[in-house]
C-alpha positions in Angstrom: 0.7 16.4 -0.6 -2.6 17.4 0.1 -4.0 17.6 3.5 -7.5 18.4 4.6 -8.8 20.2 7.8 -11.5 22.0 9.1 -10.9 26.2 9.0 -11.2 26.8 13.0 -13.8 30.0 13.8 -10.8 31.9 15.3 -8.7 31.5 11.9 -11.7 32.7 9.9 -11.8 36.0 12.7 -8.2 36.9 13.1 -6.5 37.0 9.7 -4.9 33.8 10.6 -3.8 32.7 7.1 -1.8 36.0 6.4 -0.1 35.9 9.5 1.0 32.0 9.4 2.7 33.2 6.1 5.3 35.1 8.4 5.1 38.0 5.9 5.6 41.6 7.5 2.2 43.1 7.8 1.3 45.4 4.7 3.7 44.6 2.6 3.1 43.9 -1.2 5.2 40.1 -0.6 2.4 39.3 1.7 -0.4 40.6 -0.2 0.5 39.1 -3.7 0.6 35.9 -1.6 -3.1 35.7 -1.1 -5.6 35.5 -4.0 -9.2 34.5 -4.9 -10.2 31.3 -6.1 -13.5 30.0 -7.6 -16.4 30.7 -10.5 -19.0 32.1 -7.6 -15.6 34.2 -6.2 -15.4 35.5 -9.6 -19.1 36.3 -10.8 -19.1 38.3 -7.3 -16.1 40.3 -8.7 -13.5 39.0 -5.8 -10.3 38.6 -8.2 -6.9 39.3 -7.4 -5.7 39.5 -4.2 -7.6 38.6 -1.4 -9.2 41.2 1.2 -9.0 39.8 4.7 -11.8 41.5 5.8 -14.0 40.7 3.5 -12.8 37.3 3.7 -13.4 37.0 7.2 -16.8 37.7 6.6 -17.2 35.1 4.2 -15.9 32.6 6.4 -18.1 33.9 9.0 -21.1 32.8 7.1 -22.2 36.2 5.1 -23.1 35.1 2.0 -22.8 37.4 -1.3 -26.5 37.3 -1.6 -26.9 38.3 1.8 -28.1 35.0 3.6 -26.4 34.1 6.8 -25.1 30.8 7.0 -25.7 28.3 9.6 -28.4 26.6 11.9 -29.8 27.7 15.0 -29.5 25.4 18.1 -31.1 26.9 21.3 -31.2 30.3 19.9 -27.4 30.3 18.9 -26.2 30.1 15.6 -23.9 27.4 14.7 -22.0 27.3 11.4 -18.5 26.0 10.3 -16.4 28.6 8.6 -14.7 26.3 5.8 -12.3 23.9 4.4 -8.2 24.2 4.4 -6.7 22.3 1.5 -3.0 22.7 1.8 -1.0 21.8 -0.9 2.6 21.2 -0.2 5.6 20.9 -2.2 8.5 18.7 -1.9 11.6 19.5 0.3 13.8 19.6 -2.5 11.3 21.5 -4.3 11.2 23.9 -1.8 14.9 24.5 -1.5 15.3 24.9 -5.3 12.5 27.6 -5.0 13.1 29.4 -2.2 16.9 28.9 -0.8 18.1 28.6 -4.6 15.6 31.2 -5.6 13.9 29.9 -8.8 10.9 31.8 -8.9 9.5 29.6 -11.9 9.2 26.6 -9.4 7.0 29.0 -7.2 4.6 29.8 -10.3 4.6 26.1 -11.0 3.4 25.4 -7.8 0.8 28.1 -7.7 -0.3 26.7 -11.4 -0.6 23.4 -9.8 -2.7 24.5 -7.1 -4.7 26.3 -9.1 -5.5 23.2 -11.3 -6.2 20.9 -8.5 -8.8 23.5 -7.0 -10.5 23.7 -10.4 -11.0 19.9 -10.4 -12.4 20.2 -6.4 -14.7 22.7 -7.7 -16.0 21.0 -10.7 -16.2 17.5 -9.0 -15.9 16.8 -5.4 -17.9 20.0 -4.1 -21.3 18.8 -3.0 -24.1 20.9 -1.9 -27.5 19.5 -0.2 -30.8 21.9 -0.5 -34.4 21.4 -0.9 -36.0 21.1 -4.3 -39.4 20.3 -5.0 -40.2 19.6 -1.7 -37.1 16.8 -1.2 -33.6 17.4 -0.2 -31.2 16.6 -3.0 -27.4 16.3 -2.8 -25.6 17.8 -6.5 -22.7 19.2 -7.4 -22.3 23.1 -6.8 -21.9 25.6 -9.2 -19.4 27.7 -7.8 -17.3 27.9 -4.9 -15.4 31.2 -2.9 -12.0 30.2 -1.9 -8.7 32.0 -0.6 -5.3 30.9 -1.8 -2.5 31.5 0.8 0.9 30.8 -0.3 3.4 30.2 2.5 7.3 29.9 2.3 8.3 28.5 5.8 7.3 26.0 8.4 6.9 27.2 11.7 10.4 25.9 12.7 11.4 28.5 9.7 12.6 26.0 7.3 11.9 26.5 3.5 8.6 24.9 3.2 6.8 26.1 0.0 3.0 25.1 0.4 -0.7 26.9 -0.2 -3.6 26.8 2.2 -6.4 27.0 -0.2 -9.2 27.9 2.4 -12.9 27.2 1.0 -15.6 29.3 2.7 -18.6 26.9 3.7 -20.7 27.9 1.1 -21.4 27.0 -2.7 -23.7 28.4 -5.1 -26.5 25.8 -6.3 -28.6 25.4 -9.2 -31.1 27.5 -7.9 -28.8 30.5 -7.4 -28.7 30.8 -3.8 -25.8 29.5 -1.6 -26.2 26.5 0.3 -23.7 24.7 2.8 -20.9 22.3 1.5 -21.0 18.8 2.0 -17.5 17.7 1.9 -17.4 13.9 2.0 -16.2 13.6 -1.7 -13.5 16.0 -1.2 -11.8 13.7 2.0 -12.8 10.5 0.0 -10.8 11.7 -3.5 -7.9 13.4 -1.2 -5.4 10.9 -2.8 -6.5 11.9 -6.5 -6.6 15.4 -5.7 -3.0 15.0 -4.3 -1.9 13.4 -7.5 -3.5 16.0 -9.9 -1.4 18.8 -8.0 1.8 16.5 -8.1 1.1 15.5 -12.0 0.5 19.2 -13.0 3.5 20.1 -11.3 5.8 17.7 -12.6 4.8 18.2 -16.2 5.5 22.3 -15.6 8.9 21.1 -14.4 9.3 19.2 -17.5 8.3 21.6 -19.9 10.9 23.8 -18.2 13.8 21.4 -18.7 13.9 20.6 -15.3 14.5 16.7 -14.0 12.4 15.6 -11.1 11.6 12.1 -9.6 9.0 10.8 -7.7 9.9 10.2 -4.0 8.8 7.2 -1.3 5.5 8.9 -0.8 5.1 10.1 -4.5 6.3 13.5 -4.0 7.7 15.2 -6.8 11.7 16.2 -6.2 13.8 18.3 -8.1 16.8 16.0 -9.3 20.3 16.8 -8.3 19.1 18.1 -4.5 21.1 15.9 -2.3 19.3 14.6 0.5 21.8 16.1 3.0 20.8 19.5 1.8 17.3 18.7 2.1 17.7 17.1 5.5 19.7 20.3 6.4 16.1 21.9 5.8 14.1 19.6 7.5 13.7 20.9 11.4 10.0 20.7 11.0 10.2 17.2 9.5 12.2 16.4 12.2 9.8 17.0 14.6 7.4 15.0 12.9 9.5 12.3 12.8 10.1 12.2 16.5 6.5 12.4 17.3 5.4 9.7 15.3 8.6 7.8 16.5 7.4 8.2 20.2 3.9 7.1 19.2 5.3 3.9 17.6 3.9 4.7 14.4 4.8 4.3 10.8 5.9 7.1 8.2 3.1 7.9 6.0 1.0 11.3 4.7 -1.7 10.3 7.1 0.1 9.8 10.0 2.5 12.6 9.3 -0.6 15.1 8.8 -1.9 14.1 12.5 1.8 14.9 13.9 1.8 17.9 12.1 -0.9 19.4 13.8 0.1 18.0 17.4 3.7 19.7 16.9 2.8 23.1 15.9 5.2 25.9 17.1 4.0 29.5 17.9 4.0 31.7 15.1 6.3 34.4 14.2 5.0 37.9 13.4 6.5 40.4 11.1 9.7 38.2 10.0 12.7 39.8 8.9 12.4 37.8 5.5 16.0 38.9 4.1 17.3 38.0 7.4 15.7 34.4 7.6 17.3 33.9 3.7 20.4 34.6 4.5 20.5 32.1 7.0 19.1 29.8 4.8 22.1 30.4 2.2 24.7 30.0 5.2 22.9 26.7 5.9 22.9 25.7 2.3 26.5 26.2 2.2 27.2 23.9 4.8 25.3 21.2 3.7 27.2 21.2 0.4 25.3 23.6 -2.1 27.9 25.4 -4.1 28.3 29.4 -3.9 28.0 29.6 -7.9 24.3 27.5 -7.4 23.0 29.9 -4.5 24.2 32.8 -6.8 22.4 32.0 -10.0 19.4 32.4 -7.9 20.3 35.7 -6.5 20.6 37.5 -9.9 17.5 36.0 -11.3 19.0 32.6 -12.8 18.4 28.9 -11.6 21.1 26.8 -10.1 23.3 24.2 -11.8 23.3 20.7 -10.4 25.1 20.0 -7.2 27.9 17.3 -7.5 27.2 13.9 -6.2 28.5 10.5 -5.9 28.4 8.3 -9.0 25.8 5.8 -7.4 23.3 8.6 -6.8 23.8 10.5 -9.9 20.2 11.2 -11.2 19.3 12.8 -14.9 21.0 16.0 -15.6 19.1 19.1 -14.0 18.8 21.8 -16.5 17.7 24.6 -14.4 18.9 27.5 -16.0 16.7 29.8 -18.3 18.1 30.7 -22.1 19.9 33.9 -22.8 21.7 34.0 -19.6 25.5 35.7 -19.7 28.6 33.5 -20.0 31.3 33.1 -17.7 30.2 31.7 -14.4 26.7 30.5 -16.2 28.3 28.4 -18.8 27.6 25.1 -16.8 23.9 26.1 -16.8 24.0 26.8 -20.6 25.7 23.7 -21.2 23.3 21.7 -19.0 20.3 23.3 -20.9 21.4 22.4 -24.4 20.3 18.7 -22.8 16.7 19.9 -21.6 15.6 17.9 -24.6 16.5 14.7 -22.7 14.6 15.6 -19.4 11.3 16.4 -21.3 9.0 13.5 -20.8 7.3 11.5 -23.9 3.9 11.9 -23.6 2.2 8.5 -23.1 -1.2 7.5 -24.9 -3.8 8.0 -21.7 -5.2 4.3 -22.9 -1.8 2.6 -22.4 -1.9 4.6 -19.1 -5.2 3.2 -18.0 -4.6 -0.4 -19.3 -1.5 -0.6 -17.2 -3.3 0.9 -14.3 -6.0 -1.6 -14.4 -3.2 -4.6 -14.5 -1.8 -3.2 -11.3 -5.1 -2.6 -9.5 -6.9 -5.3 -10.4 -3.8 -7.7 -9.6 -4.9 -7.4 -6.0 -8.8 -6.2 -6.2 -11.6 -7.2 -8.4 -13.6 -4.2 -7.5 -12.1 -0.8 -6.7 -12.8 3.3 -6.9 -12.6 5.4 -9.7 -10.1 7.6 -7.9 -8.0 5.1 -7.1 -7.8 3.8 -10.5 -7.1 7.3 -12.0 -4.3 7.8 -9.7 -2.5 4.8 -10.6 -3.2 5.7 -14.2 -1.7 8.8 -13.7 1.4 7.2 -12.0 1.9 5.3 -15.4 1.5 8.5 -17.2 3.9 10.3 -18.9 2.8 14.0 -19.5 -0.8 12.5 -19.4 -3.1 14.6 -17.2 -6.0 14.1 -15.4 -8.6 15.4 -18.0 -7.1 12.8 -20.6 -6.8 9.8 -18.1 -10.3 11.0 -16.9 -12.0 10.9 -20.4 -10.3 7.5 -21.3 -11.6 5.9 -18.3 -15.2 7.4 -19.6 -14.3 5.8 -23.1 -13.3 2.5 -21.5 -17.0 2.4 -19.9 -18.9 3.2 -22.8 -16.9 0.3 -24.4 -17.6 -2.4 -21.9 -13.7 -2.7 -20.7 -14.9 -1.2 -17.5 -18.3 -1.6 -15.3 -19.3 1.2 -12.8 -21.3 0.4 -9.8 -21.8 1.6 -6.3 -23.0 5.2 -5.5 -22.4 7.7 -8.5 -20.6 4.9 -10.4 -17.9 5.4 -8.3 -16.6 1.7 -7.7 -15.4 -0.1 -11.4 -14.3 -3.6 -12.2 -12.9 -4.5 -15.1 -14.2 -6.9 -17.9 -11.1 -9.3 -17.3 -12.2 -9.6 -13.6 -15.6 -10.1 -14.1 -15.1 -12.7 -17.1 -12.4 -14.8 -14.8 -15.2 -14.6 -11.8 -17.8 -15.8 -14.4 -15.6 -18.6 -15.6 -14.6 -19.7 -12.2 -18.6 -20.2 -11.5 -19.4 -21.8 -14.8 -16.8 -24.1 -14.6 -18.3 -25.1 -11.0 -21.3 -25.5 -12.2 -20.4 -27.6 -15.2 -18.7 -30.2 -13.0 -22.1 -30.8 -10.6 -22.5 -33.4 -12.8 -19.9 -35.6 -12.5 -20.0 -38.7 -10.5 -18.6 -39.0 -7.1 -16.3 -41.1 -5.7 -16.3 -45.1 -5.5 -16.8 -45.8 -1.6 -17.0 -49.7 -0.5 -20.3 -50.8 0.7 -21.8 -53.9 2.3 -24.5 -56.4 1.2 -27.1 -54.2 3.2 -25.9 -50.6 2.5 -24.3 -48.3 -0.1 -21.2 -46.9 0.6 -22.5 -43.2 1.4 -24.8 -45.0 4.1 -21.8 -47.2 5.2 -19.4 -44.2 5.6 -22.6 -42.2 7.5 -23.0 -45.1 9.7 -19.2 -45.6 10.8 -18.9 -41.6 11.2 -22.3 -41.6 13.6 -20.5 -44.2 16.0 -17.6 -42.0 16.3 -17.3 -39.9 19.5 -14.4 -37.9 18.7 -15.9 -35.7 16.0 -18.1 -32.8 16.2 -21.3 -32.7 14.0 -19.4 -30.1 11.7 -16.3 -32.4 11.3 -18.4 -34.9 10.6 -20.7 -33.5 8.1 -17.4 -32.5 6.5 -16.0 -35.7 6.2 -19.2 -36.8 4.4 -19.3 -33.8 2.1 -15.4 -34.4 0.9 -16.2 -37.9 0.0 -19.7 -38.2 -0.9 -22.5 -36.9 -3.5 -21.9 -36.0 -7.1 -19.8 -32.7 -8.4 -16.0 -32.2 -8.5 -16.1 -28.9 -6.2 -17.1 -28.9 -2.6 -16.0 -26.7 0.2 -15.4 -26.7 3.9 -16.1 -23.5 5.8 -14.2 -24.1 8.9 -14.2 -21.1 11.3 -11.2 -20.8 13.5 -10.3 -23.1 16.2 -12.9 -25.6 14.8 -10.4 -28.4 14.0 -9.9 -28.7 10.2 -6.7 -30.4 10.7 -8.1 -33.1 12.5 -10.8 -33.2 9.9 -8.6 -33.9 7.3 -6.7 -36.5 9.5 -9.8 -38.3 10.1 -11.2 -37.9 6.2 -7.8 -39.4 4.9 -8.5 -42.3 7.5 -12.0 -42.7 6.5 -10.9 -42.7 2.4 -8.6 -45.3 3.3 -11.3 -47.8 4.7 -14.1 -47.1 2.2 -12.3 -47.5 -0.9 -9.9 -50.4 -0.9 -11.8 -53.0 -2.2 -12.1 -56.0 -4.8 -8.1 -55.3 -5.8 -9.3 -52.0 -6.4 -6.5 -49.2 -5.6 -7.6 -46.7 -3.2 -7.9 -42.8 -3.9 -4.3 -40.7 -3.0 -4.4 -37.2 -1.5 -3.0 -34.5 -2.6 -2.6 -31.4 -1.0 -1.9 -27.7 -1.4 -1.8 -24.5 0.3 -1.1 -21.0 -0.5 1.9 -20.8 2.3 5.1 -22.6 3.2 3.7 -22.9 6.7 0.4 -24.3 5.8 2.1 -26.7 3.3 4.1 -28.0 6.4 1.1 -28.3 8.5 -0.8 -30.2 5.7 1.8 -32.3 5.0 1.8 -33.9 8.7 -1.8 -34.5 8.2 -1.8 -35.8 4.7 1.9 -37.3 4.4 2.8 -34.6 1.5 1.5 -31.4 0.5 3.1 -28.6 -2.3 2.7 -24.9 -2.4 -0.5 -24.0 -4.7 1.9 -21.8 -6.5 3.9 -24.5 -7.7 1.0 -26.6 -9.5 -0.7 -23.4 -10.8 2.6 -22.0 -12.4 3.1 -25.4 -14.2 -0.7 -25.4 -15.2 -0.1 -21.7 -16.7 3.3 -22.5 -18.4 4.2 -26.0 -18.9 1.5 -28.5 -18.0 2.4 -32.0 -16.9 1.3 -35.2 -18.1 -0.8 -36.2 -14.7 -3.7 -38.8 -14.4 -5.4 -37.7 -11.6 -8.7 -39.7 -12.0 -8.2 -41.6 -8.6 -6.8 -38.5 -7.0 -8.5 -36.3 -4.2 -7.0 -32.6 -4.6 -7.4 -30.6 -1.0 -6.4 -26.9 -1.1 -6.3 -25.5 2.5 -6.6 -21.9 3.1 -8.8 -21.5 0.4 -10.0 -18.3 1.2 -6.3 -16.8 0.6 -6.8 -18.3 -2.9 -7.2 -15.3 -5.6 -9.3 -15.7 -8.6 -6.3 -16.1 -11.0 -5.0 -18.9 -9.0 -8.4 -20.7 -8.3 -8.9 -20.8 -12.1 -5.5 -22.1 -12.6 -6.2 -24.9 -9.9 -9.8 -25.7 -11.4 -8.0 -26.4 -14.9 -5.5 -28.5 -13.3 -8.4 -30.6 -11.8 -10.4 -30.5 -15.1 -7.5 -31.4 -17.5 -6.3 -34.3 -15.1 -9.4 -35.5 -14.1 -9.9 -35.4 -10.5 -13.1 -36.7 -9.4 -13.2 -34.4 -6.4 -11.4 -30.9 -5.3 -11.9 -29.9 -1.8 -11.5 -26.2 -0.8 -11.0 -25.9 2.9 -10.8 -22.3 4.8 -12.5 -19.5 6.5 -13.8 -17.1 4.6 -14.0 -14.7 7.8 -10.3 -15.2 8.7 -8.3 -14.7 6.3 -8.5 -13.0 2.6 -6.5 -13.1 -1.1 -3.6 -11.3 -0.9 -4.1 -10.9 -5.1 -7.6 -10.3 -6.5 -10.5 -12.0 -5.9 -12.6 -14.0 -3.5 -13.8 -17.1 -5.4 -13.9 -19.1 -2.7 -16.6 -17.3 -1.0 -18.2 -16.5 -4.3 -18.6 -20.5 -4.8 -20.3 -20.3 -1.7 -22.9 -17.9 -2.1 -23.7 -19.4 -5.5 -24.4 -22.6 -3.8 -21.5 -25.0 -4.0 -22.1 -27.6 -1.8 -20.4 -26.8 1.9 -20.2 -28.2 5.2 -19.7 -25.8 8.0 -17.7 -26.4 11.0 -18.5 -23.8 13.4 -18.0 -25.8 17.3 -15.0 -24.2 18.5 -12.6 -26.7 19.7 -9.2 -25.1 20.5 -10.4 -23.0 23.0 -10.9 -24.5 26.5 -11.3 -21.0 28.4 -15.3 -20.0 28.1 -14.4 -16.4 27.9 -11.8 -17.3 24.9 -14.6 -19.3 23.2 -16.9 -16.9 23.7 -14.7 -14.4 21.9 -14.3 -16.5 19.2 -18.0 -16.9 18.5 -18.6 -13.2 18.7 -15.8 -12.7 16.1 -17.7 -15.2 13.5 -20.8 -13.2 14.2 -19.0 -10.0 13.3 -19.8 -8.9 16.8 -15.8 -7.4 17.2 -16.7 -4.9 20.3 -18.4 -7.9 22.2 -15.4 -10.2 21.3 -12.9 -7.6 22.9 -15.3 -7.5 25.9 -14.9 -11.0 26.5 -11.4 -10.7 26.4 -11.0 -7.8 28.8 -9.4 -9.9 31.2 -7.3 -11.8 28.8 -5.6 -8.3 26.5 -4.0 -5.5 28.5 -3.8 -2.2 26.2 -0.8 -0.2 26.9 0.1 3.9 25.7 3.6 3.4 25.7 4.5 0.6 23.1 8.1 0.9 23.4 8.8 0.7 27.1 5.5 -0.5 28.6 4.6 -3.5 26.2 8.3 -4.7 26.8 8.0 -4.1 30.4 4.8 -6.4 30.8 6.2 -9.1 28.9 9.2 -9.0 30.6 7.8 -9.4 33.8 6.0 -12.6 32.9 7.7 -16.0 33.8 8.8 -17.9 30.8 6.4 -20.1 30.8 3.4 -17.6 30.8 5.8 -15.7 27.7 5.1 -18.8 25.4 1.4 -18.3 25.7 1.9 -14.3 25.5 1.9 -12.1 22.3 2.3 -8.6 21.6 0.4 -6.9 18.8 1.3 -3.8 17.2 -0.4 -1.6 15.1 2.6 -0.6 12.4 5.8 -2.5 11.2 7.6 0.3 12.9 6.2 0.0 16.7 6.5 -4.0 16.0 10.2 -3.5 15.5 10.8 -1.2 18.6 9.0 -3.6 20.9 11.2 -6.6 19.3 13.9 -4.7 20.4 13.2 -3.8 23.7 12.4 -6.9 24.5 15.8 -8.5 23.2 17.5 -5.5 25.4 15.5 -7.1 28.4 16.3 -10.7 27.2 19.8 -9.6 27.0 19.9 -8.7 30.2 18.5 -11.9 31.6 20.9 -14.0 29.6 18.5 -15.3 27.6 20.1 -14.2 24.1 23.7 -13.4 24.1 25.0 -9.8 24.5 26.9 -10.0 21.1 24.8 -10.1 17.9 25.9 -10.5 14.2 25.0 -8.1 11.4 22.2 -9.2 8.8 21.5 -6.8 5.8 18.3 -7.6 5.9 16.3 -7.6 3.0 11.8 -6.3 2.9 9.7 -7.4 0.2 8.3 -4.3 -1.6 5.1 -6.0 -2.5 5.1 -4.7 -6.2 2.3 -5.6 -8.2 3.6 -7.3 -11.6 2.6 -3.7 -13.5 4.9 -1.8 -11.1 7.6 -4.1 -11.4 7.6 -3.8 -14.7 7.9 0.0 -14.4 11.3 1.9 -13.9 9.3 4.6 -11.6 9.0 1.8 -8.7 12.8 2.0 -8.0 15.0 3.7 -6.8 19.2 3.8 -6.4 20.1 1.2 -3.4 16.8 -0.9 -4.1 17.6 -4.7 -4.3 16.3 -7.0 -7.2 16.0 -10.9 -7.1 15.7 -12.7 -10.3 13.2 -15.3 -10.4 14.6 -16.9 -13.6 17.9 -17.2 -15.3 18.7 -15.1 -18.3 21.9 -15.3 -20.5 20.9 -12.6 -22.6 20.2 -10.2 -19.7 22.7 -11.3 -17.1 20.6 -12.9 -14.6 21.4 -15.6 -12.4 18.1 -17.2 -11.0 17.9 -16.4 -6.7 20.7 -13.7 -7.5 20.8 -10.2 -5.6 21.3 -7.3 -7.8 21.6 -3.3 -6.5 19.9 -0.8 -8.4 22.2 2.1 -9.5 19.9 3.9 -11.9 16.4 4.0 -12.7 15.9 5.6 -16.2 12.1 6.5 -16.0 12.1 7.8 -19.6 13.7 4.5 -21.2 11.7 2.2 -18.7 15.3 0.4 -17.8 17.2 -0.3 -14.7 21.0 -0.5 -14.5 21.5 -3.0 -11.9 25.3 -4.1 -10.1 25.2 -8.2 -9.2 26.1 -7.9 -5.2 28.8 -10.2 -5.3 30.6 -9.7 -8.4 29.9 -6.0 -9.2 29.5 -6.7 -12.9 26.9 -4.0 -14.5 23.8 -4.9 -16.6 21.0 -3.2 -18.2 17.4 -4.6 -18.0 14.6 -2.8 -20.4 11.9 -3.9 -17.9 9.2 -4.1 -20.8 11.2 -6.3 -22.8 9.6 -10.1 -23.1 11.4 -12.8 -21.4 9.7 -16.0 -20.6 6.2 -15.1 -22.4 6.2 -12.0 -19.7 7.7 -8.8 -19.2 11.2 -9.2 -17.8 10.2 -6.8 -15.0 7.5 -9.5 -13.8 10.3 -11.9 -13.4 11.9 -9.7 -10.3 11.6 -9.4 -7.0 12.0 -5.7 -5.3 13.6 -5.3 -1.7 14.4 -2.8 0.7 17.5 -3.1 2.5 17.3 -3.1 6.4 20.0 -3.6 8.8 19.5 -6.3 11.7 21.2 -7.7 14.6 20.8 -11.8 15.2 22.1 -13.2 18.4 22.2 -16.7 20.0 18.7 -17.1 21.9 16.6 -15.0 19.2 13.3 -16.5 18.2 13.3 -16.0 14.3 11.5 -16.5 11.3 12.5 -16.8 7.8 10.8 -14.7 5.1 12.5 -15.7 2.0 12.7 -18.8 0.7 16.6 -19.7 -0.5 16.4 -23.2 -2.3 20.4 -23.3 -2.0 20.0 -23.3 2.1 17.1 -25.6 2.0 15.0 -23.0 3.8 11.1 -22.3 3.1 9.6 -18.7 3.7 7.7 -19.0 7.1 10.1 -21.5 8.7 10.7 -20.6 12.5 13.7 -21.5 14.4 15.8 -20.2 17.4 19.5 -19.2 16.6 22.2 -21.1 18.6 25.6 -19.9 17.4 26.7 -16.8 15.6 30.2 -17.9 15.8 32.5 -16.9 12.7 29.7 -14.9 11.0 27.8 -18.3 10.5 24.0 -18.3 12.1 23.3 -21.8 13.5 19.7 -22.5 14.2 17.3 -24.9 15.3 13.8 -25.6 14.1 10.7 -26.3 15.9 10.7 -29.7 14.7 14.4 -30.2 16.0 16.3 -30.1 12.7 19.7 -28.0 12.4 20.1 -25.4 10.1 23.8 -24.1 9.3 24.2 -20.6 6.8 26.2 -17.8 6.6 25.1 -14.2 7.7 25.5 -13.1 4.2 23.3 -15.8 2.5 20.0 -15.2 0.8 18.2 -17.3 3.7 19.7 -15.3 6.4 19.0 -11.8 5.0 15.1 -13.0 5.3 15.5 -13.5 8.9 13.4 -11.4 11.2 12.7 -11.8 14.7 9.4 -13.8 15.6 
């Protein structure tokens, strides 16, 4: 990964970066680990190894042209020394390079750092200077940097990383030096990281060294077991402990912050030979073979360690050709398989197309950097320059469109055309006739409805307007913008009642109302009001793949939580309304409350474009004046003011695991019912839930014994990722949403991933119950789409369920009759069978190993 920090004044003056490498002062090893970088450095004769005194002067602001950088405030010069971009290899690469001793990996790391820094210098180092009397911001003409390679952490673990320290001066087009503007570096941090990783990965493949991507995208050396890497992860464990104590999820960003907070004292003039002997001893203890370590000692790399069958990866031929026989025969044999490791080069066009498919599934507009990172992920042996050139080609060809500052925001032709088609369909349908309402001798149907509504005291003005908008006027599509707590449910109930009164006349049948919603929970609420409802996914899936012969000419379609509907689903729902002749489709939602999980915001776009929309903004749910005022503030986007009004009702705690749980448990049972604990991360949520459960056990509200459930957490992969083998790792669980005899899949059955063949884009999976293995070519056509897109990917997570637990089901299980979102209380766990009671009072009995039980989480 690549992390960014500012260089401190103390580091600039003390030779910190050489000291931080723990090399003995004046040794050749220490000198060779620090090299100059940058066009401006080269122009000024700064090549080869870094002169510490000279570099300290540069960091202090002494530019090559004699200019003293910085600005004066109250007579004192202020100057930022520079920027530190730290590139870190994975732990497995560090072990292979430093413990086993494969120097080629160190050389590949160095080259990958310089490749990434070349892009940083060319693209992301900006400067601001005066030109023709005006301030202008442009890309710099060259930087001066020192790249310091280190090989240990402060806990003295093997840790291959390099600090690329950029002096805060960049050559401008006038030939002088200006201060660096580093916003672009920060904004493109993920892209810079991927450039480094991709270059390193390609160099490993050129050497015949098998690699695989880790959970956070790091490039791991295949065959270096988890046990070995964990044995050399003291520093990592310090960081994990820090994140754990704060209740924070592990991510590159949080880990970077924790690393700064857990820095140990520096080690000067370290006996490196003794340290390496310690590493060798630790490696042997962790299971690395002595012959593997000896390869490194005599200039060879190590053969692949023996790992369990279900954890085996592609062969890792680390040995160099032309080495002696005997103990090296195994390495020579593996070397002959190097061709199997080398990756096939992917057409950059294919990689970018797949990236567009991936990223546009959830975002209709996205940054160029994010698209580039995604394309490099989907590419084999395709580097940054090739991907970047292909993006430029697609922009020129009109498949991608630029917007935003410097054209760094992109959208694609398909997304634009989809949004345009939705708006075009709405506009065309504005000419359709409305509903037939029953009138009187003196009034039209619409006038009669308006009069009846005005005589109803239980409705707010917004609710009246919403009912009228739903039932009157021309046009097929209308919207109800109902803010949180304004009574949308009561409005829909009143709408159905008014519809019944106003449309049954002269022997004519009235109008039917069909309800749809994105989530099962919303469907349940809608069913209470309308009598019946379905998930929107059911109707749009049918519309795309097998349209049903339906006559909706006397049907009003109601789509609840419309702000959650993606552009693709909105398109299909409108196709359904058009094809079946529905006279009215009502989209009900709140553009400020919930966004679509998938790409697009069609509900908001249609409102902005002029769709006839009623607004419900009178808060009816909250009775407390402060709570009501807070909701109004949030509607207007005044978040700080909203929290200020909630000050007496919100308690912030420093220790989420203990204090939050203790505060909650101190409440009476009645108070607990009206109290919610909010956590920033899933990890914190899980820890707080467990702390609360411990307290409830002591109180006797939940049983002391619980049943263990092998829980499943949806990985939320896009369809493009589902069809790519690199998205999976051994141990993942997949579920098929369809049956396929050809590929040995059964609908709603679970399969464990045993092997992910990245090169062949195939998975080897094993049925959880029968143990039967099958191979899934993810890109193969199945039901008019790629086979991988018929899968759902899960991670396993152990959970305990006890009598008295409040739970929510997160996986739909047709066999058990369980739908996603259902809430219940566990009543018994005897004999490995979970009995629960829903909030509606119905009883559920399911085995602890059922699909429904594995989707349980504490509520």
